[in-house]
N, C-alpha and C positions, 0 to 999 in steps of 0.2 A: 469416539463417534464423529469428531471433526474430520480425522483422517479418513474413515470410512466414507463419510459424506463427500470428502474431496475426491476420493478414488471413484465413487459412484458418479459424480458430476463429470469428472474428467473422461470416464469411460463412455458416458452418454454423449459428450461432446464429440469425442473421437469418432463414435459411431455413426453420429450424424454427419460428420464431415466425410466419412468413409462412404455412406450412402449417397451424399450429395455429389461427391466427385466421381463415384462409380456411375451415377446416372449421367453426370455431365460428360463422362468418357465416351459413352455410346448414344445417348439420346441427344444428338446434335442436329436433329432434323424433325420434320413434321409435314403438315400440309403444304402443298405446293402453292396455294394461293391464300391471301388473307381471308379471314372468316367472313367479311363483308361480301365475299364472291362465292361462297360455299353453295352447294346445291344440297339437296337432302341426302345424296349419296356420300358426299363430304361429312355431313353431319353424322351420318349412321357409322361410317368407318372410323371416325376420330372420336367417337363417343366410348369412353371406357367401359368395359364389360366386366363386371365382378366375377363372371364365370370363367374368364380368361385364366388359363393356368398351364403348366407342362411339367413333365417329369421324364427322366431318361429311363428307357426300357432295357437297352442292350446295347453293345458295340460290337464292331467287326474290325479285325485287323488284317491288312495284307502288307505286302512288302514295304510300301511307301505311303500308305494312307490309313487313317482311321476314320471308320463310319459310325457316327453315334445315331441311334434310333430313338426319336423323342415321340412321346405321346402328348400331343397338344390339344387342348380345348380351346377353340378360337372365340366362341361366343355363345350366347342364348339367342336363337333366332325366333322371333315372335314367340308364341306360347305353344304348350301342348295341345290346346284346343284347336290350333291353326294346322299343325302338322305333327306326324309321328317322330320327327327328328328336329325337335327345337334345340337340343344341345348338340353343338357341332364339334366333333373331334377329328384328328388327323394323325397319320403317321408322318413324321417329319424327320428326313435323313439329312444329317449335316456331315459332309465329307471333308475332312481336313487333312491335306497332304503333309508330309514331313517337311518338305522344302516349300516354304511360303514366299513367293516372289512378291505377292500383294496382300499384306496382312490387314489392309484396311477395306478389302472388297470381297464380295460374295456374289455368286451366280444363283439365282432361284429359278428352278423349273417347277411349274404347276402342272399337276397330273390328275387324272381321274382315279377311280378306284371306288370300293365300297366297303361297308362295314364288316363284311365277313372276310376280307383279305388277311392273309397271313402278314407278318412283319416283312417289310421288303428286304431283300438281298440282292447283291449283284448278280446271283444266279437266277432269281425268280423275277427280276424286274430290269428290263433292258435299259430304261432311262436312268436307273440308279447305276448300272454298269457304265454307261457313257458319261454320267456325272463324275464318276471315279476317274475315268479315263482323262477328261480334260481338266479336272482338279489337279491331277499329278502333272499333266502336261503343261499347264499354264502356271501352276503354282498359286492357286487360288482356292478359298473355300467354295465348294459347290453344294447345292441345297435342293432337295426334292420334297415338295409339298404333295401329299396324296389325299384322296378322298375329298376332292373339290369338284362338284359339290358332295356333301356328306349324304350319301344315298344307299339304298333306295329310300323314298319318301312316300307315304300315304297321307292323304289329306282328308279329314273327317267330312269336309263339305263337298268332296268329289263324289258325284252320284255313281261313278264307275268303280270307286274304291280300288283304283290300280296302285300296285306297288311300282311307283314310277322311277325311272332312271334318266339322266341327262336331259335331252330336249324335252321329254315328256313332263319333266319338272318345270322347266323354263315356261313352256307353253301353258301349263296350267296356272302359274302364278300370273302370268300376263292376263289370261282370260278371268281369273278371279278378281284381279284389280278392276277390269273392265265392268264385270258383273256388279261389283260393289260401287260403281259410279265415279271411281277415281278421286280426285281432289275434292270435288263437290258432293261426294257421297261419303260412304263409311271406310273407303280403302285406305290402306296405309302403304306408303311407298316402299318402306322397308320390306314388304312382303314379296316384292319382285326379286327373283332369285340372284340376279346379278349383285344385290346389295351384300348378302352374306358371303358369296363368292369372293367379292373384292376385299371384304373385312377379314376372310380367312387369309388372303395373301398378306394383308398388312400385319395380322398376328404373326405370320411366319417371319416377316422382316424384324419384329420386336424380339421373337424368340431367338432368332440367330444372333442378334446383337448381344442379348443378355447372356445365353449360354456361352458363346464364344469368349466374351470378355471375362465371365465368371470362372471358367474352366481353363481358358487357353490365354488369357490376357490379350486378346485380340480385340483391337478397337475398329470394328467394322462400321464404316460410315456411308458406304456406296454399294449399291446393288445393280446387277443387270438382270433382267427378268425375261423369261420366255415361257410359252405354253402353247399347246395346239387346240384349235377348235373353240370350245367354250372356254378353255384355259388361255387361248389366245385373246379372247374377249376380256378376260379377267386381266391379262397382261396390259392391254390397253388402259383398263380403268384404273389399276393400281399405279401405273405410270403417270396417269393424269393427276392422281390425287397426292401421291407421297414423293416428297422431294429427296428422298433417300435413293430413289431410282434414277440412275444416271444414264441408262441405255435399255432398250428394249427390243425383242425379236419376236413378235407375234407371228404364230404359224397357223396357216389354213383357216383364217378368219377374215372375211372380206366384205361383210355387209355393213360397212360404214356408210353413212348417209342412207339410212335404212329404206325410207320410203321410195327414193329415186331408184335405189339398187334392186329392190323387190319388183318394182314395176318393170324394170328392164329384165329381169328373170321371166316375167310373164311374156314380155315381147319377144323374147328369144325362144322360149319353149312353148308358148301357148299355154302356159300353167307354171307348175313348180315341180322341181325335182321330187322324185319319191322320197329322198332323204329329208326333205322338209316336211314330211307327212304330220309329224306330231303337232305342228303349228296350224296346218290345214285342217286336221281333225278337230282342233278347238275353235274353228271358224275364225282364226286370226287374220287370214288372208282377206277376208271380206271386210275387215276393219282397218285395211291399210291406210285409208284416208280419214280415219276417225280422229277427232281431237283427243281421245284417249291414248291412242297410239302415239300422238304428239307428245302427251304428258310422259309416257314411259320412255321414249326415246331421247327426250330432253334431259333425262337422268342417266341413261345408260348407253346411248349410242357414242362411240369414241369420236365421231364426227362433231358432236356438241362440245367436245373438250380440245379441239384440235389446236387451239392457240396455246394450251398448255404444254404442248410438245415441242415448243420452239427451242432450239439449241441442244435437243436431246438426240443422240444418234439412234436411228430406227433401221432395222433390217426387217422388211416385210417379206415373209416367206410364203409363198403359194404353190399349189399343185395344178398343173395344166389340165389334169383329167379329174378335178375334184367333183364328187358327186353331190356335195351340199351347195357349192358355190360356182360361179361362172368365172372363167379365166379373164374376162374383161370387166369385172366388178370394179377393179382400181379405177377405171375410166370416170367413176363417179365420186371419187375422193382423193385421188393421188395428188392432183395439181393443188389441192387445197391444204395438203399437209405441209407444215413448215419444215425447213431445213434444220439439220442434215438428215437426209432420208435415202435409203438404198432399198432396192427391189431385187427379188430373186425368185424366178418362176422355174419350177423343176419339171421336167418333161417325163411323160410316160409314168406318172404315179397318180394315185387318187387322194382322197381326203386323209387316209391313214398313213399317207406317205410310205406305202409299201415298196420296199426295195431301195429306199432313199434315206432311212433313219441315220445310218452311219455317215452318209454324205452330209446330212443336215447338221450332225454334231461336229463334224470336222469343219464345216464352214462357220458355224457358231464359234468354234474355238478361234479361228482367225479373226472374226468380228471382234470377240472379247478382248484379244491380244491387242488389236489397235486401240480400243477404248481404254484399256488398262494402262498401256504404255504412253498414251497420249500422242501416238503416231497420227500422221495426216491420213485421212481416208483418201482412196483415189477419186479424182474427179470423173464423174461418169453421169452424163445426162443425155436425154434423147428427145426427139420430136417424132410424132406420127402424122402421116398426112396421106390424104387421097389424091392420086395423080390422075392424069388423063388416060393413062394406060392401066392404072392398078393402084397399088398402095406401096408407100415407102416408109421405112424407119431410118432415121439418121442419128448416129450416136456421136457424141464428143467425148474424148478421154486424153487430156493433155498432160496430167501430172505423171501418170504412169502409162506405159504402152501395154494395153492387154492383149490376150489371145482371144479372138473373137470367132464365133460361129453363129449359124442361124438354125433354128428348129422350126419346122413347118408340119401342119397337120390338117387334113381335110375332114369335113363332117362325113358321116356314113350314109346320109340321105339329104334330099333337098326339102325336107319338111321343117325341120328345126335347126337353129343356130346352136348345135349341141355337140360339145367336145368332152363331155363326161365319159369316163371309162365304163360307168354302170348306168343303165336306163331301164325304164319299164318298156316292155315290147310295144313297138308302133302300133300293132293290130290289137292291142288290148292284153290285159293280164296285170297281176299285181306283184308278180316275181321279178326282181331286177335281173337283167341280163347284160352280157358283155356289149358294149358299144364299139364297133370296129373302127376306132380312131387311134392311129398310130403317128407318133411325132418322129420325123425323120431329119436327121442332121444334114445340114448343106453349108459346109463352111465356105464353099466357092461362091455362095451367093452374097457374101459380104465383100463390098468393094471399098478399097482405100481411096478416100478422097484427098488425102493430104491434109497437113496441118492438124492432126490429131482428130480427123473426122472420118467415119465410114458410114456405109449405108447398105441396106438389104431391100430389094424390090420384089414384089410379086405382081406379075401382069395378069390381066383378065384372061389372056390367051392360055395361060397355064392351067386354068381351072377346068375341071370335068363337069360338064353339064352345069346344073344349077347349085352345085355344092358350094359351101363356105369354106374358106381356108383361114387359118390363124397362124400367125408366125411372130416370133420374137427374136432378138439378138441376145446371146449369152456372152458375158465377158469374164475372163479369168485374170486376175491380178496376182502378181507375186509381191507379197508384203515384206516389210523390213527384215523379218527373221527367215525368210525363204518359204514360208507356208503359202497356200493359195487361198484367196478369197474370190468367190464366184458371185457375180451380180448378173442382173439381166435388165432388159427393158421391159415395159408392159407388152402384153399381146396386142397385135393389130389383126383386124378382121378385114376380109375382102370377100365379097362386097360388103361394105359397112352399112348394111340395111337390116331390118328386122323383119322376120316372116309374119309377125302377127301385130295387129293393131294394139295401141295402148288401152289399158283398162282404167276404170274409175269406180269408186264406191263399192257396192256389193258385187258389181260385176267381176271384181278383182279376186272373188273367191276361187274361180279357176278349178283346175284338176291337178292330180298328180301324173307325172309322165316319167 
């Protein structure tokens, strides 16, 4: 009995040590700020959820990589009385190359999807295909998180009983929070959709660490995160909260500093883009000046967390013809983002980055290589100014000499400051149509000023009638291993005036255009 007892105690101690050191091996991170500085979003994301779990469903093998498909339950969001989808689950693809150059790192891409989707494969999912490409090329684990948000969702309190997707869900949760009176009423901040979306991203980091350590003895401690649109929003938020995130590349999400930015949309368009319709239909545009909007944005606007991004490399990726957002949205937040930060505007594409996805992932690959290898980013800064004759962008690049070019586009009419590729018809109608805006390259417009400085000018004399022109400078740098990294300046507009007056209060309800 003594021997049996000794073996039992010894085994229990060894198992305890195993669990302890296993946890220590990969749970070396957590909240980015101390608990005294937490917001409700921090508290929600870092509260353990007993529903969290995962299991492996299948795997795919190619010549140089293995892709593991995980079914992950990230959380119980609210209750079944609040929504049809309280239990959030996701497909999580973990791509592990045979040749790992960075066994301590992983790249997370956050993607959309819905509950009826098949298991992702490189054949049916472009983002999984590209994840495999740069996993092998860089030598790093690549991860794809799908079904974020976990949709469609129906809300019992929704009078219309819609099966909601994407922005329809976000807009309804904001409206419900307001109808419930916010903090002074019965509303719960965790009902705002960005809360579970951010927690799903955090659960993905946890799962990757646990799975890779348990199955491959990989001690992953640092993540780079990217995602587009709503997933770009989640990218900003998980980077603000979780110190395992060491770099981020949010794509096509630019309404940081929400109130100022949305009001600038109104002044540019005389309303809001048709793509913003889900928010307009919930009457949220008339609430832009509401204290309840302030409550929401204090929790989910990345601008509110901007100090937390200090020291984190950031590549902000935008589309010059985005139908959701405007190509000068950055004017309302860029200067306030801490360094290091890098900007990349892509010409002649829209919110879905049609025709540019491969280019995006090639550029992300270069960005990731710089971060992972600890190489120096190229120095690249700029100023925008209005001159006597027009407008000028001046860039400085002293550490590496870039290849520079200029891109320019004119609005198709003199009614709106509108560079979207899709708009509603000027004379009425609710079906989007092509907006005749074409970005034209003009490398000859970039003048070498010497000393690592260049400029591009647009004169008023070049404009046709009362149209607006937007322009930016694009820079291509050759990094240490010979790959190219594309960066750009922000867009500059000439004339830098708005066609519509500012709005306030209920007047901001506006219309869709």
